[in-house]
Backbone as numpy.savetxt, mean C-alpha at the origin, in Angstrom:
# Nx Ny Nz CAx CAy CAz Cx Cy Cz
-10.20 -4.53 -16.82 -10.43 -3.38 -16.20 -9.21 -2.76 -16.53
-9.19 -1.52 -16.66 -8.50 -0.31 -16.88 -7.68 -0.25 -15.79
-6.17 -0.15 -15.81 -5.43 0.28 -14.25 -6.05 1.06 -13.53
-5.65 1.26 -12.51 -6.05 2.63 -11.73 -4.77 3.22 -11.38
-4.65 4.64 -11.96 -3.10 4.87 -11.83 -3.21 6.54 -11.19
-2.52 7.02 -10.25 -2.65 8.24 -10.08 -1.15 8.77 -9.72
-0.69 9.75 -10.06 0.56 9.95 -9.67 0.66 10.99 -8.37
1.69 10.65 -7.68 1.56 11.15 -6.38 1.82 13.12 -6.47
1.55 13.37 -5.18 1.50 14.97 -5.08 2.23 15.01 -3.67
2.61 16.20 -3.10 3.43 16.47 -1.98 2.40 15.50 -0.81
1.35 15.43 -0.97 0.37 14.90 0.32 -0.43 13.93 -0.43
-0.35 13.17 -1.44 -1.09 12.12 -2.00 -0.40 10.90 -2.36
-0.33 9.90 -2.41 0.36 8.54 -2.74 0.35 8.60 -4.39
1.20 7.83 -4.73 1.08 7.05 -6.25 0.53 6.14 -6.07
-0.28 5.69 -6.74 -1.36 4.42 -6.73 -1.27 3.78 -8.11
-0.80 2.77 -8.21 -0.72 1.78 -9.28 -1.55 0.53 -9.00
-2.65 0.67 -9.26 -3.41 -0.58 -9.10 -3.95 -1.19 -10.97
-3.50 -2.66 -11.18 -3.30 -3.27 -12.32 -4.10 -4.44 -12.22
-5.52 -4.57 -12.44 -6.19 -6.02 -12.38 -5.44 -6.86 -13.18
-5.17 -6.70 -14.44 -4.90 -7.72 -15.54 -3.67 -8.46 -14.94
-2.89 -7.60 -14.14 -1.35 -8.05 -13.87 -1.49 -8.79 -12.31
-2.68 -8.30 -11.45 -2.87 -8.50 -10.39 -1.74 -7.77 -9.05
-1.10 -6.99 -9.95 -0.30 -6.24 -9.03 -1.05 -4.65 -8.59
-0.90 -4.64 -7.33 -1.39 -3.14 -6.80 -0.33 -2.62 -5.78
-0.12 -1.22 -6.01 0.80 -0.59 -4.92 0.52 0.80 -4.94
0.60 1.12 -3.46 0.69 2.44 -2.87 2.10 2.64 -2.34
2.83 3.98 -2.91 4.06 4.49 -2.48 3.99 5.88 -2.15
4.92 6.34 -1.57 5.26 7.75 -1.00 4.65 8.18 0.03
3.84 9.21 0.24 3.19 9.63 1.45 1.71 9.73 1.01
1.01 9.72 2.05 -0.51 9.70 2.18 -0.79 10.63 3.43
-0.97 11.71 2.89 -1.36 12.85 3.79 -2.40 13.84 3.17
-3.58 13.27 2.56 -4.58 13.76 2.15 -5.41 14.59 2.94
-5.85 16.18 2.48 -6.51 16.91 3.38 -7.80 15.83 3.51
-8.40 15.23 2.55 -9.77 14.61 2.83 -9.40 13.22 2.36
-9.00 12.47 3.00 -8.88 10.75 2.87 -9.96 10.05 2.09
-11.05 10.41 2.74 -12.02 9.51 2.31 -12.50 10.31 0.56
-12.32 11.50 0.66 -12.27 11.74 -0.77 -11.54 11.18 -2.04
-10.23 11.20 -1.29 -9.34 10.63 -2.05 -9.13 9.23 -2.45
-9.56 8.62 -1.41 -9.34 6.88 -1.61 -10.90 6.15 -1.96
-11.89 7.35 -2.14 -13.28 6.79 -2.73 -13.09 6.02 -3.87
-12.79 6.80 -4.89 -12.66 6.16 -6.34 -11.71 4.89 -6.30
-10.92 4.76 -5.74 -9.96 3.65 -5.55 -10.65 2.72 -4.73
-11.20 3.04 -3.82 -12.41 1.81 -3.19 -13.39 1.24 -4.08
-14.05 2.39 -4.75 -14.90 1.86 -6.01 -14.60 1.04 -6.67
-13.25 1.18 -7.48 -12.35 0.31 -8.46 -12.09 -1.10 -7.62
-11.73 -0.91 -6.62 -11.81 -2.50 -5.83 -12.68 -3.06 -5.78
-14.22 -2.55 -5.58 -15.13 -2.89 -5.65 -15.41 -3.94 -6.97
-15.33 -3.34 -7.81 -15.27 -4.18 -9.35 -14.13 -5.26 -9.47
-12.76 -4.95 -9.05 -11.98 -6.20 -9.11 -12.24 -7.56 -7.96
-12.94 -7.01 -6.94 -13.73 -8.06 -5.96 -14.25 -8.90 -6.79
-14.85 -8.85 -7.66 -15.93 -9.49 -8.44 -15.41 -10.41 -9.43
-14.60 -10.00 -9.72 -13.87 -11.16 -10.73 -12.12 -10.94 -10.60
-11.47 -11.17 -9.35 -10.08 -10.88 -9.37 -9.17 -11.86 -10.26
-7.68 -11.34 -10.13 -6.65 -12.22 -11.18 -6.56 -13.45 -10.16
-6.16 -14.48 -10.37 -5.65 -15.75 -9.72 -4.72 -15.52 -8.65
-3.78 -14.48 -9.07 -2.50 -14.00 -7.91 -2.87 -12.32 -8.09
-2.88 -12.29 -6.61 -2.68 -10.82 -6.27 -1.86 -10.35 -5.31
-1.22 -9.16 -5.89 -0.13 -8.53 -4.74 -0.28 -7.40 -4.45
-0.43 -7.23 -3.25 -0.49 -5.51 -2.81 0.73 -5.14 -2.04
1.46 -4.44 -2.98 2.69 -3.76 -2.36 2.49 -2.49 -1.54
2.61 -2.55 -0.37 2.48 -1.30 0.47 3.73 -0.65 0.88
3.84 0.35 0.20 5.58 1.05 0.01 5.31 2.49 0.73
4.11 2.91 1.18 4.33 3.85 1.90 5.28 4.61 3.00
6.08 5.27 2.96 7.05 5.93 3.75 5.95 6.78 5.10
4.92 7.02 4.77 4.23 7.90 6.08 3.01 8.03 5.56
1.94 8.08 6.46 0.64 7.85 6.22 -0.12 8.78 7.37
-0.97 9.29 7.43 -2.05 10.02 8.44 -2.92 8.97 8.95
-3.46 9.37 10.04 -4.67 8.98 10.44 -5.33 8.47 9.78
-6.32 9.87 9.03 -7.35 9.40 8.18 -6.94 8.14 7.14
-5.75 8.41 6.65 -5.25 7.58 5.54 -5.26 6.11 6.02
-4.98 5.94 7.47 -4.80 4.55 7.95 -6.31 3.85 7.95
-7.29 4.51 8.08 -8.55 4.01 8.08 -8.74 3.78 6.83
-8.48 4.09 5.94 -8.89 3.94 4.17 -7.85 2.78 4.08
-6.92 2.64 4.37 -5.77 1.54 4.29 -6.53 0.32 4.69
-7.31 0.51 5.91 -7.84 -0.58 6.60 -8.99 -1.08 5.53
-9.69 -0.31 4.91 -10.63 -0.40 3.95 -10.15 -1.10 2.81
-9.06 -0.85 2.23 -8.30 -1.44 0.91 -7.93 -3.10 1.48
-7.12 -2.71 2.53 -6.95 -4.40 3.05 -8.23 -5.42 3.38
-9.17 -4.82 3.91 -10.51 -5.75 3.94 -11.23 -6.17 2.25
-10.76 -5.16 1.22 -11.27 -5.55 0.23 -10.72 -6.94 -0.42
-9.19 -6.85 -0.02 -8.28 -8.04 -0.67 -8.66 -9.19 0.59
-9.09 -8.90 1.79 -9.39 -10.02 2.31 -10.57 -10.60 1.84
-11.68 -9.99 1.13 -12.65 -10.62 0.52 -12.31 -11.60 -0.46
-11.20 -11.29 -1.45 -11.13 -12.30 -2.13 -9.99 -13.16 -2.05
-9.71 -13.41 -0.87 -8.91 -14.86 -0.46 -9.28 -16.04 -0.94
-10.53 -16.23 -0.89 -10.84 -17.56 -1.47 -11.02 -17.60 -3.03
-10.64 -16.55 -3.65 -10.81 -16.52 -5.31 -9.63 -16.27 -5.87
-8.53 -15.74 -5.17 -7.03 -15.23 -5.44 -6.01 -15.47 -4.40
-4.89 -16.23 -4.86 -3.88 -15.87 -4.08 -3.18 -14.50 -3.44
-3.66 -14.13 -2.53 -3.68 -13.05 -1.84 -2.16 -12.74 -1.16
-1.23 -11.69 -1.38 -0.26 -11.56 -0.49 -0.31 -9.96 -0.33
0.21 -9.55 0.69 0.24 -8.27 1.41 1.77 -7.96 1.61
2.46 -7.04 0.93 3.95 -6.79 0.99 3.82 -5.43 1.56
4.28 -5.59 2.87 4.24 -4.55 3.45 5.82 -3.82 3.74
6.37 -3.07 3.14 7.62 -2.49 3.12 8.22 -1.32 4.10
8.97 -1.60 4.80 8.93 -0.42 5.81 10.63 -0.13 5.74
11.41 0.84 6.01 12.70 1.22 6.09 13.27 0.87 7.45
14.08 0.27 7.44 15.23 -0.29 8.63 15.15 0.54 10.00
14.92 1.73 9.77 14.93 2.75 10.58 13.38 3.43 11.15
12.67 2.58 10.76 11.35 2.94 11.06 10.31 2.15 11.81
10.89 2.12 13.14 10.05 1.23 13.94 8.63 1.04 13.88
7.99 2.64 13.61 6.55 2.85 13.52 5.79 1.99 12.50
6.49 2.14 11.08 5.89 1.51 10.00 5.82 0.13 10.24
6.91 -0.53 10.69 6.90 -2.14 11.09 6.23 -2.25 12.06
5.94 -1.78 13.21 4.74 -2.32 14.19 3.19 -2.29 13.68
3.34 -1.00 12.97 1.91 -1.02 12.19 1.57 -2.03 11.14
2.45 -2.37 10.15 2.47 -3.62 9.38 2.17 -4.92 10.29
2.92 -5.10 11.20 2.56 -6.37 12.08 0.85 -6.11 13.12
0.57 -4.86 13.40 -0.68 -4.67 13.78 -1.77 -4.98 12.43
-1.30 -4.50 11.52 -2.56 -4.82 10.40 -2.43 -6.56 10.11
-1.23 -7.08 10.03 -1.22 -8.64 9.82 -1.80 -9.51 10.59
-2.21 -8.97 11.78 -2.95 -9.59 12.79 -4.26 -9.44 12.97
-4.45 -8.39 12.25 -6.20 -7.94 12.15 -6.61 -8.44 11.03
-6.22 -8.52 9.88 -6.73 -8.84 8.85 -6.12 -10.24 8.10
-7.12 -10.71 7.73 -6.91 -12.21 7.58 -6.26 -12.77 6.06
-5.25 -12.08 5.72 -4.45 -12.30 4.53 -3.13 -12.48 4.95
-2.36 -13.15 3.81 -0.70 -13.61 3.94 -0.47 -11.93 4.05
0.95 -12.00 5.06 1.47 -10.91 4.97 2.82 -10.78 4.85
3.65 -10.24 4.38 5.21 -10.38 4.30 5.97 -8.94 4.70
6.31 -8.98 5.75 6.92 -7.71 6.19 8.78 -7.48 5.55
8.61 -6.49 4.92 9.96 -6.61 4.12 10.78 -5.14 4.30
11.94 -5.40 5.06 12.84 -4.22 5.50 13.60 -3.92 4.26
13.49 -2.63 4.06 14.11 -1.85 3.40 15.21 -1.05 3.78
16.65 -1.21 3.46 17.57 -0.63 3.95 17.96 0.91 3.69
17.73 1.90 4.59 17.96 3.04 4.49 19.46 3.82 3.92
19.48 4.11 3.02 20.93 4.81 2.63 21.26 5.88 3.09
22.42 5.74 3.60 23.20 7.20 4.37 23.72 8.01 3.22
23.17 9.17 3.13 23.78 9.85 2.72 25.14 10.49 2.96
26.28 10.96 1.93 27.49 11.12 2.43 27.28 12.59 2.40
27.72 13.10 3.33 27.89 14.31 3.44 29.16 15.27 3.35
30.30 14.34 3.01 31.59 14.78 3.27 31.96 15.31 2.18
32.80 16.12 2.47 33.27 17.01 1.14 34.80 16.64 0.92
34.96 16.33 -0.62 36.42 15.53 -0.95 37.47 16.67 -1.46
38.32 16.73 -0.90 39.38 17.76 -1.01 40.17 17.56 -2.34
40.06 18.19 -3.30 41.01 17.89 -4.84 42.11 18.88 -5.01
């Protein structure tokens, strides 16, 4: 299978799904005007992956923010990964910024309703230095 890759825009996420490597990643923001339209090709691609998954599958969920419509599509993606848990060692790595309690709680919620291993990974937010040096 050819990788499914989409470069992010202001309102759609970066998507890198690589069946051969078993590495799947969503990153940046997911605020598409029509989430079903955006995620349909990705879900169709996953339907093919489910038929013959890699022995190891890792889903890196690195979204910084997503809207309600996107959350419904994320559930669909996670359910696809749940389908392969008997054929592939699946791990969902849910990344969240240390200052983002909402994203942490969403990861915890998904980990309780989707029957695949989850790893919640805290990423430290670097503080921007706004000081001005005197020379």
